[in-house]
Residue, then its C-alpha position, 0 to 999 in steps of 0.5 A: x519485463x521478464x517473466x518466470x513460468x509461475x506468473x505466467x500460467x498465473x496470468x495465462x487465468x482469464x474468462x472461463x465460457x460454459x454454454x447453457x441451453x440459451x447459447x455461451x455465458x461468461x463466467x469473469x475470473x479477475x487475477x489481483x495481484x498482492x505482493x503480501x503474504x496471506x497472513x498481514x491483514x491487506x491479504x486476508x482483506x483481499x480474499x473477503x472481497x473475493x468473497x464478497x465478489x463472488x457473492x454480490x454478483x452471484x457467482x457471474x464474477x470471480x476474483x483471483x488472489x495471487x499474494x504473496x509477490x507471485x505476481x511480483x511486487x507493486x512496480x510491476x502490478x502496477x504496469x501490468x493493471x494498467x497495461x491489462x496483463x492482470x486485471x487488478x492489483x492492491x498497492x500502497x499509496x505510495x508507489x501509485x504516486x509515481x503513476x498517479x501524482x495526486x494520490x502523493x499528496x496523503x503520503x507526505x508525511x504527517x499529513x493527518x493529525x490522526x485516525x479520524x482527521x485520515x478518513x475524513x480525509x479519505x472518505x470523502x470530496x477530497x479521496x474521490x477527487x484523486x481516485x477519479x483521477x487514477x481514470x487519466x492513467x487507465x486504473x480505476x480506485x476503490x475504497x482506501x485501506x490503511x495500512x499502518x502508520x509508518x516508522x523507522x526501523x535500524x540495525x542493530x548498533x544503528x538505534x535511532x533515539x533522536x533525529x541526530x540520530x538519522x544522520x548518514x543512516x542507508x535508510x531504504x525507501x519506496x521509490x517514491x520522490x516523496x519518501x526520498x525526499x523526506x528521508x533526505x531531509x531528515x539527514x538520512x540517506x533515501x535507498x531505493x529498493x523493492x520489498x522483496x530485497x529489504x531483509x537481505x539487504x538488513x542482514x548483510x549490512x547492505x541498508x542500515x534500516x528501513x521503514x513500516x509499519x508494525x505488521x510488514x515489520x512482524x510479517x515480512x521477518x525484518x524483525x530479526x535483523x532491525x533490532x530497532x523500532x522507534x515510533x515517529x509514525x511520519x507516514x499513515x499513506x493509504x493502500x488501495x485496490x485499483x482496476x483496469x480501466x476497461x476491463x472495469x468499464x467493459x463489464x455490465x453495470x449491475x457487475x461494476x455495482x457490485x464490485x465497487x460495493x465489494x471493495x466498500x466493504x472489504x476496504x472497512x474489513x481491512x481497516x478494523x483488522x489492520x489497527x487490531x493487528x498492528x499492535x498484536x503485531x507491536x506486543x510480538x516483536x517486542x517477545x521477539x527481543x526488538x527495543x520498540x521506543x517511543x521519541x519526539x516527533x517534533x524536529x522530524x515534523x519540523x525538520x520537513x516541512x521543505x516538502x510541502x512547498x517542493x510539490x507544488x502540483x499538491x499545494x490544491x489538495x495540501x489546503x482542502x485537508x489542512x481544513x478538515x477540522 
């Protein structure tokens, strides 16, 4: 894997030692990768997380947030976190599912019936069981965050007013088997690519559309080159901070507890921030000339039903999620 000079400098930030009268004491600096700009609610929450960690550890642990994809896109930063090159990263569970497959259940289309159902699942035993499985691939997962409800948006000349309009359109998706299969079942042509490539690909017509929540649609600038947004709400995958397991377990127990507490509070803070930000972003893109169209997503839900049978390793989790009222 190749790194730019900037990335290499960032990756070299580590534990800073200070000498006290009693000997050597360590101030631990943890590097956290964030691919969104500082204006995005998840990035704002990561800075809040850093503040809380410093507060709850009495300054013994500090987190340095590298936002705006300074350390790479999500696929890269997950690999770097597993390898211990960086300490932690904030990612969407769609990307994380490539590494720890059970988290993919949260990325199935229409798996959640609404926000109340979603957080009953994520904050309960199911969410905890999935987080425990992350340890098998060298990661520690913290509390889930809101990443918005994802819908499709397309370039001018390719509006989507019904399911039939998706047929043959090249739609950017995250590189995930579930996302790829979903677009296939909906009649589109799934086109996996890194987030940083989407704007230019929309601008030049390499792709016809993409899918994301209103906040990312706005902060990425995609609304400037994709003027049609159809509110089908096909995915609502959570975001999460994951940390290198060996690094986490190498910290004193009180510091582990402080980081977990800070992550939990930052997640609750981020959820409320993201809900409000999505409403505000929707108004901003409409004011900028984007046509936002509600749609009957019944045909969408019917079209994707086969996907629930195509990932048998998720069957037990699917059954448990559907049983939660």
